[in-house]
N, C-alpha and C positions, 0 to 999 in steps of 0.2 A: 504493500500500500504506500510505501514511501514515495514512489514516483507520482502517485496521485496527489499527495499533499505538496510535493514539490511544484506540480503544475499550478495548484491554487496559490501557493506562495509567489510564484512567478506572475500570476495574473494580478495579484495585489500590488506587487512591486511595479509592474508595468503601468497599472492605473495611476500610480503615484509619480512615476518618472519614465514615461514611455520612450523618451529619446535617449535615455542613458545607455551607453554603449558597453558591451562586453564581447570580447573576441570579434571585434570589427562589425558587430551587428547591434542594432538598438534592441532594447527589451521588447518593443512592439514587434520587431521582426521575429525574435525568438518565440514569443507567445503565438504569433500567427502560425509558425511552423509546427508548434506543438498541437495546436487545435486542428490543423490539417491532418495530422497523423490519425486522429480518431474520427474525423469527419469524412475522410476519403479512404476507402479500401478498394483499390482498382479491381481486384479479383479476390473471391473468398479463398481462405487457406484450404489445405487438403481436407481438413475435417469439417469444412463448410462454414467456419466462423469468420466474422469480420471484426473490425476494431472498435466500433461504437459500443457504449454501455447498452446492455440488453433491456433496460427499462423494466426491471422485474417488480419494483416496489419493495417496501419493507426493508429487510436487512441489506438489500442491494444498495441502499443509501449510504452505506459505509464509504463507497467510492463514487457513486453516482452524484451525490450532492456536490462534491468538489468539482466535477465536470460542469454541473449546472451553474454553480457560482462563478466558475471561470468564464463560461460563455456569457453570462450576464455582465461581468466586469469588462470583457472584451467588447461587447456591444456598447457599453458606456464609455469606452476609451476610443475616441475617433481615430487616433493613429494606428490602432490595431484593426478596427473595423474596415478602414480604407484599404488595408492590405489583403483582405479576403475578396475573392471573386464573387460575382453574383450567385454562381452555383454553390459556392462554399457557404455563403450567407443563407441560402435556402436550405441547405443541409443543416445548418445550425438551428434554424427555425423548426425544422422537422424533428430534430432530435429533442429540442426543448418541448415540443408538443407531445412527443412520445413519453418523455419523462413525466410530464404533467398528467397524462392519462394514467400512468402507473400510480402516481400520487393520489389521484382521484379514486381509483379502484381500491386502494389500500387504506385510505384515510377519511374519505367523505362520510359525513354523518348518515347518509342514506345507505351506506355499504357496511355490512357486518360480516364480510367474508372472513374465513379462517385460512385462506390460501392466498398466494401471490399470483402474478400473471402467468406463471408457468402452469397454474392449476394443480400444483403438486406440493410446493414448499409451504410448510405450516407457519402460520403467522396470525397475530391479531393486533389491532390498533391500540389495545390496552396494555400491551406488553412493555417490558423495560425499555428505557430510552434508546439503547443501541439498536433496537429493532425499528423504532418509530421516528426518531428525530431526523434521520437522513432525508426521508421523503417529505417531512415537514419543511426542511430546508429547500428541497427541490421545488415544492409548490410555491414557496415564498419567492424563490428566484424566478420561476416561470411567470408569476404575477407581475413582478417588477420588469421582466423582459418584454412581455407582450402588453401589459396593462390589464387590470382586473376585468374590465368589461369585455374586451376582445377575447380574453381567455375563457370566460364563462360562455360567450357566444360560440366559441370553438367546441366546448363540451356539449352544448345543447344541439349542435348540428353534426356531431361526430358520426362518421360513416366508416365502419370497419373495412369494408371491401375497398373503398376508395383510398383509405389510409394505407392499407396493405400494398396497393399498387404504387403509392408514393414511396413506401419503404423499398420495394423491389427496384424502383427506378434509380435509386441512389445506392443500392447494394447494402442496405442496412439489414443484413440477414440475421444478426444476433437478435434484434428486436422481433423480426417476423417469426423466427424459429421459437423464441420464448413464448410469444403470444398464441402460437398455434400448436404448441406441444400437447396441450390438452384441448381436444376439439370443442369442449364446452365453453371455452373462454370467449371467442368472438360473440356468441349470442349473449353471454353474461354482460359483456361490455355494452352491447347495443340495447338490450331489453331488461337486464337484470334477471333475477331468478334465484335458484338454489344450486349449490354444489356440495356434494358430500365429501368429508375428509377421507383421505386415502388410508391404505393399510398400515402405513408407517406412523400414523397419528397415535401418540401414546395414550392419551386420555379420552379421545373422542372419535375413535375409529368409526367411520360410516355416518357420523352425525351430519345432517344437512345444515348448511349455513346460507344466509340470504343477503341479497343486496339489490339495489336499484340500477346498477350499472353506472355509466359515466355521462349519459345524455341528460344532465341536469346541472344546475348551478352548484358550485362547490362551497361547502362550509365544513369547518373542522371545529368540533365542539361549539357550534353556533357562530363561529368567526368566519366572515366572508373573505374573499380574495382581496378586497379593498383595505384590509387591516393586517398587513404583513407583520407589523410590530406586535400586535396582540397575539398572533400565532406563535411568534418566536418567544415572547414573554412567557406564555403558558408552558412551553417546553423547557425553557431555562429554569423557571421556578421549580419544575419537577426534577430536573437534573441536579441542581445544587440545593437539595431539599433536606439534608440531614445535618444534625449537629456532629461535629468531628468526634469520632471515637477511634481509637487504635486497637483496643482489645475488645473485639466483638465476640460475644459468646456464640459458640457453634453448638455445643451440647455439654452439659455438666460443667466441668472446670476447663474444658478445652476452648481456647480462644484464638483469634487471629493475633499476630504479633509482628513486630519489626525484626529483621534479621541482623541488625546492628553491623552492617557492612561498612558504614562510614563513621559511626560514632557509637556511644553507649546509650543513646536515647532509647527509651522504652515506649514513649508516647509522642504523638505529633506536637510540634510547637503551637498548633492552632487548636489543640484539644478543647472541646466544648463550644467552639465558635460555629455559627451557622454557615453552611455552604458546602459541607462534605458531599462528594459525589454519591448519587443514588445507589450505585452498584457496590459501594462499600458496606451497605446494610440493606439487603433486599432478599428475594427468594428466587429459585428456579424450580424446574421439575422435581429436583431431588431434595428440596428443603432450603435451608438458609444459604445465601450467597454473600460472600464478602471478597471482592476481587479487584486487584489493582488493574489488571488488563481489561476487565469489563468496564471499570471506571474510565479508563483511557478511551475505550471505544465510544463512550458517550461524549466526552469532551472533544475528541478529534472531529466529530461532526459539528458540535455546537459552536466551537470557536470559528470555524470557517464561515458559517452563516452569520454569526455575530459580527465578524470582521467586515463582511460585505455590507451589513446594515449600517455599521459605523461609517464606512468609507462613503457610502451613497447618501448619507444624511437621514437615514431611516431609523436610527437608534433614538429612542425617546427617553431621555434622562429623567424628565419630570413625570413620566408615566410608568415608573417601576424600573427604569434603566439603571439609576444609581444604586438601588437595592440589589439588583441582579449583579451589577459590576462588583459590588462588595462581596457578595456570596461567591461569585466566580473567583475572586482573588483568593478567598479561603480555600475553595475547592481545588483550584489549580496548584496552589502552593502546597496544600496537604498531599495531593496526589504525587507531586514531584518529590516531596520529602520521603514519602513512603516508598516510592519506586527507587529512589537513590539509596535508601537504607536497605531495601529489599523487604518484601512483604510476604509473610506466610498467610495465605488466605484459604478460602474454601468455596468450591463451586462444583456442580455436577456430582455432589455427594462425596467429594474427596478433596484432600488438601492440595494446594499448589503453591509454588514459590516463584514470585515475580520480582524482577528488578530491571532497572532502567536499561543497562547496556544489553542485556540478553533479550528483553521482551518489548520494550517501548521504543528504543532508538531504531531498531530495524523496521518498524512500521510507521516511521515518519514523525516521531514525537518532537524532534528538534524544530521542524517546520511549524508544528501546531503551537508549541510553547513560545516560539518567536513571534507568531502572530498575536498571541495573548499579550505578551510583554510590550509589543509595539502599539497596541490600540486600546488597552484597558488599564485601569488603575492597578497599582501594585498591591500585593496582599496587605491586609491590616497588620497591626503590631501583633506579634505572637502572644498567646495567652501567658500571663505572668505565673510563675510557680507559686 
């Protein structure tokens, strides 16, 4: 995932300084080249895949949100947009529309499906942030890219057969193959209906789930496309929702703990302060979860979306932004400290040992934390002993 977050980091840097030169090319030129790589696949690979995000929905947002934010920033950076051909711009529009369809299917208030757009992957919009926040970011980016009213009009007039032809015309086979993997999906997109969970569903095998499809105006927890800040605020409040605890009880006297790789600390410097990442104290299929890597998977999505909102002037400090920024400071600093020290956590019914160099750095943590430090307030003063 590191290259994905490097792309988003480049998009942010380019928006700020498009003419800055590295290796005899402007940042605008570098970003345009990176975008072309996944917008244009001349011929499918031997296995039939192409390079664009497959617009799956749900957990696909781990990486798809970064692509959506990068396209939005590129469109808002004239020096980049001017470098793309008319065909490449049309491809960018089509990809953003496809990502928006996936967001609608997996998040809209009228859809209560327990599968993603492959018709197989298990998911629900109520699950932990790492499953949900990515496509919340995608729908925010799409609304700012197209405008809320044009995007809603696109949803209301969506035609699967025509859209599939457009995908084929630009060789977006990843999306087409994903959306047609289960033959039931095209009809669900167009008309809504029911789809039963598959044989691999642990707790609800064969249970029918329902939705209205995507031919309607989008709302998420009652929030329309015209309120991107409110959408992000709701997700951020959930993400940074815990008071910091280092020793989370797993069962009996067994707790999570620091591995003391850098110091003799046994608790976080921000112990007790509000803003700890949701995934340090939550649940999964097997019971309690307290996990540094799952915590990172939430913030790697949130920071990208939050940075775009800051850069484009959509961050509302007086409407909860200041509170979120303070909580974010606690959550990010606490996560970095625990990962630097090493963290013995619990997920999937077993212990795990996570630390920065082994687990976070390889998946792009330096890019994510650099964005946080560049655009948001530093962490508050540590808790006094």
